[in-house]
C-alpha positions, 0 to 999 in steps of 0.5 A: 777765761771761763767755759762749761767744759769737763776737764779735772780741775781745782778751778773750773775753767772748761766744763763740757756742755753736750747735747740734752738727750732729755730734750732731744725727745721732746719735739758770709752773708750779713743779716741785721734784725731787732726785734728782741729786747734782750740786754745788747751792749756794744761790743769792745773795741779791737786792739792790736795782737802784740806779745812775747808769746804767740803762736801763728797757725796757718790753715789749709783747709783744702788739702785738711792739713796747717802748719804751727809756728811759736815762741815762748819765753821762759818766765813764760810759760813756767815749764820746761815741759809742753805735750802736742798731739803726736799726729804733728811732725816737728820740723824745727825745735830752737832753744835757748838760740841753738837747734835742737833733734825734735826727735831727740827730746820727746817721749810719747807719755798716757795724758794723766786725766784723759783715759787712753789718750797718748800725746808727745811730751818734750821734755827740754832740759836746757830751756831758760830764756825763749823757744822756737818750734814749728809743725805741720801736720792734721786733725784726723777726727781721730786723735782728739783726747776725748770723745767728744773732740772729732774735729777735722781740718777740711774745706767745711769747718775746721776747730782747733781747741786744747784738747786736740792737743794742737797746741803745746801745752806747757806742762809744770810740775802740778801737772796739765790740770793747773797749766790748762789755769793759769792765764799768760800773755800769749798772742794768736793768730789764724791764717786761713784762705779768703772768704774763711773767716776765724772766730775765737774764743776772745771776745776781742780780735783783729784782722789783716788782709793778704790779699788770698789770705786773710791773716786774724789775730785774739788780743796780747793779753793774759790767756790760760791755755786752756781755754782757747779755741778757733771756729773757722769755717765760711760763716754767715754773719747775723748782728740780731738783738739777742746776740751776734751769730755764726752760722754754717754755711748750711743753714738756712738763714733766713728760717733762722733770723725768724726764728732766733730773737722771738725764742732767746727774747722768751728764753730771757724773760722766763729766764728773767723772770722765775730765777733771777733778773740778770745784767750782762755786760756783753752781747751775746755772740754764739757760733755753729759747730758741727753736731758732733763735736757737742755745746760749750759755753765761753762765760768771761766771754759770753759765748757759745760754740752750738752745735744746732742743728737747725734754727728753723724753729723754738724746738730746734735752739735746746742745745743753745739755751742749753748753753745760753743757761749756762751763761746766766743762771748757773751756780760759783764752782765746788772748790772742791775738784771732786765735787764739781766734776759730778756735774750735778751743779751745772749740768743736772740743773741745766738740763732741767732749767732747759727742760722746763725753759723751752716748756715754756715756750713750746706748750708742757711736755709729756712727763712719759718723754721726760722719764724716757729722757732722764733716766739714760745710763748713759751706758752705766748699770744701775748696780754700778752707780754711785751716790750722786755726792760721790759721782766725781769720784766714781767716774759717773760725772756724765749722769748727771745730764739725765739720772741728774736733772731727774734727782731736780725733777723729782724735787719739784713734784716733791716740794712743789714746782712754786717752792722749787722754782723759788729756792733755785731762785735764792739757790741761785742769788746766794752762790752767784759768787760764793763756790757750792757743795752738796751740803750747801744745795741741799739746806738751801732747799730744805729752808724752802719747804712745808715740808723740811723733814720730807726734803732732807729724807729726798736727799739722804735718797738720791744725794747721799746713797743709791736707793736711788737706784731703785727708782731708776731701774724702774722708770727704766 
């Protein structure tokens, strides 16, 4: 399963798609609607869950707690060591049929690719066949491993994902990043009070009614641990022509239904005509999440966890359109993890394409607003900025949301919008299934320019050196 969210690895399963600061300046019930023309194939059938490796979450949103039971076989996880959120108390651990004291095998450790985060590391040297573990606790909003993982368990919304280490993350000798990307046979189930629903980052799930409780199962299949996410709330369901939407109870459903299909249809038509047609094999699925948690897309499930606050007008759908672009109009990520971490090839392009798409829907946007957003340094000092090609190595990839997008904005003005769009269309075609890198990116745009030497010099300024910083300091 592929998600557009941050992760430091060679095979990028997850990359964060946060809110676009620049475009912010630009100013259940079931609903059926069939007014748009987006591709919407029928959804797949739902098998029942069954697997040798399983995780069961019992969620108590009223009391903000959960109890978890998990079973694994050694051959199924490929490791004898796992990480877990330190906020949880392990109440039972049985290894190869023998009950052991969890504290005797636990050591707090700093997670290597997340600054300042400490998880509990359980090392099970005697784990050769089976493991059963039970634990309980809560998510407080302060024990997530990244700055955007601020979720809590509560009556309004609960979010389960790897960044909060709310389920065992087995870490092989090669490291946790590899573990997040290795598919294992896994069934996950979540039990919630009646009235709540669960939306998994999986296209197939089944439910079991237990009276005052409901259990929702994922499909028993290969699943990357780093790809799992589950949103739990009293969602309002809107099954529209453009997709299936699961909106929070605080959202004005009538306004959303009037707005979503027309805007998404306009976005699809602009992207299709300008940057290349896309045929989606799955219907779009959108799950609304609170605005503090950071939107992200699950590319192979054609779905988005979307932090749009309101769906009342076209401009409010900007975060959703951002994720929609990730689903269809991004190149294959670089093979080199340090290049991938620059975020240039996914986030810089997506921010720019979101700007262009929004402009096509709501009208032209002022250059002042563009520059005001795109030159946001996101806490960095100009003197500390690295060349864009080195942002991944230097940990400055967040700048792709702003300065990376500014680079593309200036390139489009240099080449002319028509030539830039033609280059982008060809670039997305050439690298839809082939990993991209900076050299390939630059060559594509140089070949579409009437003055390739001028474009080459532009890349020397913006991609391969820090000469661009003089322009940043002026516009800032």
